DSSP file (Angstrom, degrees, kcal/mol; ACC not computed):
  #  RESIDUE AA STRUCTURE BP1 BP2  ACC     N-H-->O    O-->H-N    N-H-->O    O-->H-N    TCO  KAPPA ALPHA  PHI   PSI    X-CA   Y-CA   Z-CA
    1    1 A M     >        0   0    0      0, 0.0     4,-1.8     0, 0.0     5,-0.1   0.000 360.0 360.0 360.0 -35.9  -12.5   22.8   15.9
    2    2 A K  H  >  +     0   0    0      1,-0.2     4,-3.0     2,-0.2     5,-0.2   0.937 360.0  55.3 -66.7 -43.8   -9.7   21.8   18.1
    3    3 A L  H  > S+     0   0    0      1,-0.2     4,-3.0     2,-0.2     5,-0.3   0.911 109.2  48.4 -52.3 -45.1  -11.8   19.0   19.8
    4    4 A I  H  > S+     0   0    0      2,-0.2     4,-2.0     1,-0.2    -1,-0.2   0.909 112.7  46.6 -64.0 -39.6  -12.5   17.5   16.3
    5    5 A K  H  X S+     0   0    0     -4,-1.8     4,-2.8     2,-0.2    -2,-0.2   0.884 114.6  49.0 -69.5 -40.0   -8.8   17.6   15.3
    6    6 A S  H  X S+     0   0    0     -4,-3.0     4,-2.8     1,-0.2     5,-0.3   0.964 112.2  47.3 -66.5 -47.4   -7.8   16.1   18.7
    7    7 A L  H  X S+     0   0    0     -4,-3.0     4,-2.2    -5,-0.2    -1,-0.2   0.878 112.6  50.2 -60.0 -38.5  -10.4   13.3   18.4
    8    8 A L  H  X S+     0   0    0     -4,-2.0     4,-2.7    -5,-0.3     5,-0.2   0.954 111.2  46.8 -60.0 -51.2   -9.2   12.6   14.8
    9    9 A V  H  X S+     0   0    0     -4,-2.8     4,-2.0     1,-0.2    -2,-0.2   0.913 114.7  49.3 -63.4 -41.4   -5.5   12.4   15.8
   10   10 A A  H  X S+     0   0    0     -4,-2.8     4,-2.6     2,-0.2    -1,-0.2   0.886 110.8  49.1 -60.4 -43.2   -6.5   10.1   18.8
   11   11 A G  H  X S+     0   0    0     -4,-2.2     4,-2.4    -5,-0.3    -2,-0.2   0.933 111.7  48.1 -67.4 -44.1   -8.6    7.9   16.6
   12   12 A C  H  X S+     0   0    0     -4,-2.7     4,-1.8     2,-0.2    -2,-0.2   0.845 112.8  48.3 -62.9 -36.9   -5.8    7.5   14.0
   13   13 A A  H  X S+     0   0    0     -4,-2.0     4,-2.5    -5,-0.2     5,-0.2   0.937 111.8  51.4 -74.4 -40.7   -3.1    6.7   16.7
   14   14 A F  H  X S+     0   0    0     -4,-2.6     4,-2.0     1,-0.2    -2,-0.2   0.943 110.7  47.5 -52.7 -49.2   -5.5    4.1   18.2
   15   15 A S  H  X S+     0   0    0     -4,-2.4     4,-1.6     1,-0.2    -1,-0.2   0.864 110.8  50.0 -69.3 -32.9   -6.0    2.5   15.0
   16   16 A L  H  < S+     0   0    0     -4,-1.8    -1,-0.2     1,-0.2    -2,-0.2   0.896 114.6  46.1 -65.3 -41.5   -2.3    2.4   14.1
   17   17 A L  H  X S+     0   0    0     -4,-2.5     4,-0.5     1,-0.2    -2,-0.2   0.769 114.2  47.2 -77.5 -19.5   -1.6    0.9   17.5
   18   18 A L  H  X S+     0   0    0     -4,-2.0     4,-1.9    -5,-0.2    -2,-0.2   0.745  96.2  71.8 -86.3 -26.2   -4.4   -1.7   17.3
   19   19 A S  H  X S+     0   0    0     -4,-1.6     4,-1.7    -5,-0.2    -2,-0.1   0.920  97.3  47.0 -63.2 -49.9   -3.8   -3.0   13.8
   20   20 A P  H  > S+     0   0    0      0, 0.0     4,-2.2     0, 0.0    -1,-0.2   0.869 110.1  54.5 -58.8 -39.7   -0.5   -5.0   14.6
   21   21 A A  H  X S+     0   0    0     -4,-0.5     4,-1.4     1,-0.2    -2,-0.2   0.915 109.2  46.7 -66.7 -39.5   -2.1   -6.5   17.6
   22   22 A L  H  X S+     0   0    0     -4,-1.9     4,-2.0     2,-0.2    -1,-0.2   0.868 108.4  56.0 -66.1 -32.9   -5.0   -7.8   15.5
   23   23 A A  H  X S+     0   0    0     -4,-1.7     4,-2.2     1,-0.2     5,-0.2   0.941 106.7  51.6 -62.6 -50.4   -2.5   -9.1   12.8
   24   24 A V  H  X S+     0   0    0     -4,-2.2     4,-1.8     1,-0.2    -1,-0.2   0.842 106.4  52.9 -59.5 -34.1   -0.8  -11.3   15.5
   25   25 A D  H  X S+     0   0    0     -4,-1.4     4,-1.6     2,-0.2    -1,-0.2   0.950 109.7  47.9 -68.1 -46.9   -3.9  -12.8   16.7
   26   26 A K  H  X S+     0   0    0     -4,-2.0     4,-1.0     1,-0.2    -2,-0.2   0.899 113.3  47.1 -57.8 -42.7   -4.9  -13.9   13.2
   27   27 A A  H  < S+     0   0    0     -4,-2.2    -1,-0.2     1,-0.2    -2,-0.2   0.823 109.7  53.6 -75.0 -30.5   -1.5  -15.4   12.4
   28   28 A A  H  < S+     0   0    0     -4,-1.8    -1,-0.2    -5,-0.2    -2,-0.2   0.828 104.1  56.0 -70.7 -28.5   -1.3  -17.2   15.7
   29   29 A G  H  < S+     0   0    0     -4,-1.6     2,-0.5    -5,-0.1    -1,-0.2   0.757  93.3  79.1 -75.6 -24.4   -4.7  -18.9   15.2
   30   30 A K     <  -     0   0    0     -4,-1.0     2,-0.3    -3,-0.1     0, 0.0  -0.732  64.5-163.4 -89.6 131.8   -3.8  -20.5   11.8
   31   31 A K        -     0   0    0     -2,-0.5     2,-0.1     1,-0.0    -2,-0.0  -0.814  14.8-125.0-108.7 152.8   -1.8  -23.6   11.9
   32   32 A T     >  -     0   0    0     -2,-0.3     4,-2.4     1,-0.1     5,-0.2  -0.371  31.1-103.5 -88.1 175.9    0.2  -25.1    9.0
   33   33 A C  H  > S+     0   0    0      1,-0.2     4,-2.4     2,-0.2     5,-0.1   0.874 123.0  52.2 -66.2 -35.3   -0.2  -28.7    7.8
   34   34 A C  H  > S+     0   0    0      1,-0.2     4,-2.2     2,-0.2    -1,-0.2   0.866 109.0  49.0 -71.2 -35.6    2.9  -29.7    9.4
   35   35 A Q  H  > S+     0   0    0      2,-0.2     4,-1.8     1,-0.2    -2,-0.2   0.924 111.8  50.3 -63.3 -46.2    1.8  -28.2   12.8
   36   36 A E  H  X S+     0   0    0     -4,-2.4     4,-1.1     1,-0.2    -2,-0.2   0.937 112.2  46.2 -57.8 -49.7   -1.5  -30.0   12.5
   37   37 A A  H >X>S+     0   0    0     -4,-2.4     5,-2.8     1,-0.2     4,-0.5   0.883 109.7  54.4 -62.2 -41.0    0.2  -33.3   11.8
   38   38 A A  H ><5S+     0   0    0     -4,-2.2     3,-0.7     1,-0.3    -1,-0.2   0.835 103.3  56.9 -69.9 -29.7    2.7  -32.9   14.6
   39   39 A E  H 3<5S+     0   0    0     -4,-1.8    -1,-0.3     1,-0.2    -2,-0.2   0.809 106.6  48.1 -60.8 -32.5   -0.1  -32.4   17.0
   40   40 A K  H <<5S-     0   0    0     -4,-1.1    -1,-0.2    -3,-0.5    -2,-0.2   0.519 120.8-110.9 -85.2  -5.8   -1.5  -35.8   16.0
   41   41 A G  T <<5S+     0   0    0     -3,-0.7     2,-0.3    -4,-0.5    -3,-0.2   0.738  81.4 107.2  83.6  18.6    1.9  -37.2   16.4
   42   42 A K  S   <S-     0   0    0     -5,-2.8    -1,-0.3    -6,-0.1     2,-0.2  -0.765  70.4 -98.7-125.5 172.9    2.4  -37.9   12.8
   43   43 A E        -     0   0    0     -2,-0.3     2,-0.2    -3,-0.1     7,-0.1  -0.572  45.0-100.2 -82.6 150.0    4.4  -36.6    9.8
   44   44 A C        -     0   0    0     -2,-0.2   -10,-0.1     1,-0.1    -1,-0.1  -0.524  29.2-158.1 -71.9 140.0    3.0  -34.3    7.3
   45   45 A R        +     0   0    0     -2,-0.2     2,-0.2   -12,-0.1    -1,-0.1   0.332  47.1 123.8-106.8   5.4    2.0  -36.2    4.2
   46   46 A H     >  -     0   0    0      1,-0.1     4,-2.9     2,-0.0     5,-0.2  -0.500  64.3-130.7 -67.9 138.1    1.9  -33.5    1.6
   47   47 A K  H  > S+     0   0    0      1,-0.2     4,-2.4     2,-0.2     5,-0.2   0.897 106.9  49.1 -57.9 -46.5    4.2  -34.2   -1.4
   48   48 A C  H  > S+     0   0    0      2,-0.2     4,-2.1     1,-0.2    -1,-0.2   0.870 113.1  46.1 -58.5 -42.5    5.8  -30.8   -1.2
   49   49 A C  H  > S+     0   0    0     -3,-0.2     4,-2.9     2,-0.2    -2,-0.2   0.927 111.9  50.5 -71.0 -44.4    6.5  -31.1    2.5
   50   50 A V  H  X S+     0   0    0     -4,-2.9     4,-1.9     1,-0.2    -2,-0.2   0.941 111.0  49.4 -65.9 -39.5    7.9  -34.6    2.3
   51   51 A A  H  X S+     0   0    0     -4,-2.4     4,-1.1    -5,-0.2    -1,-0.2   0.900 112.5  47.4 -63.4 -40.4   10.3  -33.7   -0.5
   52   52 A A  H  <>S+     0   0    0     -4,-2.1     5,-3.3     1,-0.2    -1,-0.2   0.878 109.9  53.2 -71.4 -34.9   11.5  -30.6    1.4
   53   53 A H  H ><5S+     0   0    0     -4,-2.9     3,-1.4     3,-0.2    -2,-0.2   0.859 102.1  58.4 -62.3 -34.4   12.0  -32.6    4.6
   54   54 A K  H 3<5S+     0   0    0     -4,-1.9    -1,-0.2     1,-0.3    -2,-0.2   0.883 109.5  44.8 -60.0 -39.3   14.1  -35.2    2.9
   55   55 A E  T 3<5S-     0   0    0     -4,-1.1    -1,-0.3    -5,-0.2    -2,-0.2   0.253 118.1-114.9 -87.7  10.9   16.4  -32.4    1.9
   56   56 A S  T < 5S+     0   0    0     -3,-1.4     2,-0.2     1,-0.2    -3,-0.2   0.846  78.5 122.5  50.8  42.7   16.3  -31.0    5.5
   57   57 A K      < -     0   0    0     -5,-3.3     2,-0.3    -8,-0.2    -1,-0.2  -0.718  64.6-107.0-125.0 172.3   14.7  -27.9    4.1
   58   58 A S        -     0   0    0     -2,-0.2     2,-0.9    -3,-0.1     3,-0.1  -0.784  29.4-116.5 -98.4 139.8   11.3  -26.1    4.8
   59   59 A C     >  -     0   0    0     -2,-0.3     4,-2.6     1,-0.2     7,-0.2  -0.715  24.2-162.5 -76.3 108.4    8.4  -26.2    2.4
   60   60 A E  T  4 S+     0   0    0     -2,-0.9    -1,-0.2     1,-0.2     6,-0.1   0.759  85.1  55.1 -68.9 -25.6    8.0  -22.5    1.4
   61   61 A K  T  4 S+     0   0    0      2,-0.1    -1,-0.2     1,-0.1    -2,-0.1   0.929 122.0  24.7 -75.7 -45.8    4.5  -23.0    0.1
   62   62 A C  T  4 S+     0   0    0      1,-0.2    -2,-0.2    -3,-0.1   -29,-0.2   0.817 131.8  38.5 -86.5 -32.1    3.0  -24.5    3.3
   63   63 A N    ><  +     0   0    0     -4,-2.6     3,-1.9     1,-0.1    -1,-0.2  -0.666  57.6 163.9-118.9  66.2    5.4  -23.0    5.8
   64   64 A P  T 3  S+     0   0    0      0, 0.0    -1,-0.1     0, 0.0    -4,-0.1   0.762  84.5  46.2 -57.2 -29.7    6.4  -19.5    4.9
   65   65 A G  T 3  S-     0   0    0     -3,-0.1    -5,-0.1     0, 0.0    -2,-0.0   0.130 115.3-112.8 -99.2  20.3    7.7  -18.8    8.3
   66   66 A K    <>  +     0   0    0     -3,-1.9     4,-1.3    -7,-0.2     3,-0.2   0.840  62.2 152.6  57.1  38.5    9.7  -22.1    8.5
   67   67 A E  H  >  +     0   0    0      1,-0.2     4,-1.8     2,-0.2     5,-0.2   0.843  64.5  61.5 -68.3 -29.0    7.5  -23.5   11.2
   68   68 A D  H  > S+     0   0    0      1,-0.2     4,-2.0     2,-0.2    -1,-0.2   0.929 101.3  51.0 -54.9 -42.2    8.2  -27.0   10.2
   69   69 A L  H  > S+     0   0    0      1,-0.3     4,-2.6     2,-0.2    -1,-0.2   0.872 106.0  56.3 -71.8 -30.7   11.9  -26.7   10.9
   70   70 A K  H  X S+     0   0    0     -4,-1.3     4,-1.5     1,-0.2    -1,-0.3   0.881 107.0  50.3 -65.4 -33.7   11.1  -25.3   14.4
   71   71 A L  H  X S+     0   0    0     -4,-1.8     4,-2.0     2,-0.2    -2,-0.2   0.867 109.0  51.6 -68.6 -34.6    9.1  -28.5   15.0
   72   72 A K  H  X S+     0   0    0     -4,-2.0     4,-2.2     1,-0.2    -2,-0.2   0.925 108.5  49.8 -60.6 -50.8   11.9  -30.6   13.9
   73   73 A K  H  X S+     0   0    0     -4,-2.6     4,-1.3     1,-0.2    -1,-0.2   0.867 110.1  51.4 -58.3 -35.9   14.3  -28.9   16.2
   74   74 A G  H  X S+     0   0    0     -4,-1.5     4,-2.1    -5,-0.2    -2,-0.2   0.909 105.3  55.9 -68.3 -40.0   11.9  -29.4   19.1
   75   75 A D  H  X S+     0   0    0     -4,-2.0     4,-2.2     1,-0.2    -2,-0.2   0.941 106.7  50.3 -57.7 -49.0   11.6  -33.1   18.3
   76   76 A K  H  X S+     0   0    0     -4,-2.2     4,-1.7     1,-0.2    -1,-0.2   0.792 108.2  52.7 -63.1 -26.8   15.5  -33.5   18.6
   77   77 A R  H  X S+     0   0    0     -4,-1.3     4,-1.7     2,-0.2    -1,-0.2   0.884 112.1  44.2 -71.8 -40.7   15.6  -31.7   22.0
   78   78 A T  H  X S+     0   0    0     -4,-2.1     4,-1.5     2,-0.2    -2,-0.2   0.834 110.5  55.1 -76.9 -27.0   12.9  -34.0   23.4
   79   79 A A  H  < S+     0   0    0     -4,-2.2    -2,-0.2     2,-0.2    -1,-0.2   0.931 111.1  47.0 -68.2 -45.5   14.6  -37.2   21.9
   80   80 A K  H  < S+     0   0    0     -4,-1.7    -2,-0.2     1,-0.2    -1,-0.2   0.878 109.2  53.6 -65.7 -34.8   17.9  -36.1   23.7
   81   81 A A  H  <        0   0    0     -4,-1.7    -1,-0.2     1,-0.3    -2,-0.2   0.823 360.0 360.0 -69.5 -31.1   16.1  -35.5   26.9
   82   82 A V     <        0   0    0     -4,-1.5    -1,-0.3    -5,-0.1    -2,-0.2   0.424 360.0 360.0 -78.8 360.0   14.6  -38.9   27.0
């Protein structure tokens, strides 16, 4: 009986440790529309993104983690370096 309980506890602990690692991999694989456009060297053409970028804001619908603002900051750094 102790063996079964030990295996159950080990299995639960393993699943708790593994779940955040899997969630990070899924989030890292998906790119936003602004990130895809930046890879092509273009600006995002979605109406919501264009309107938000004009106001120097992030489009909450397409970029919930404000990834598009991170791209804009990266562009300014490369422009100053050149």
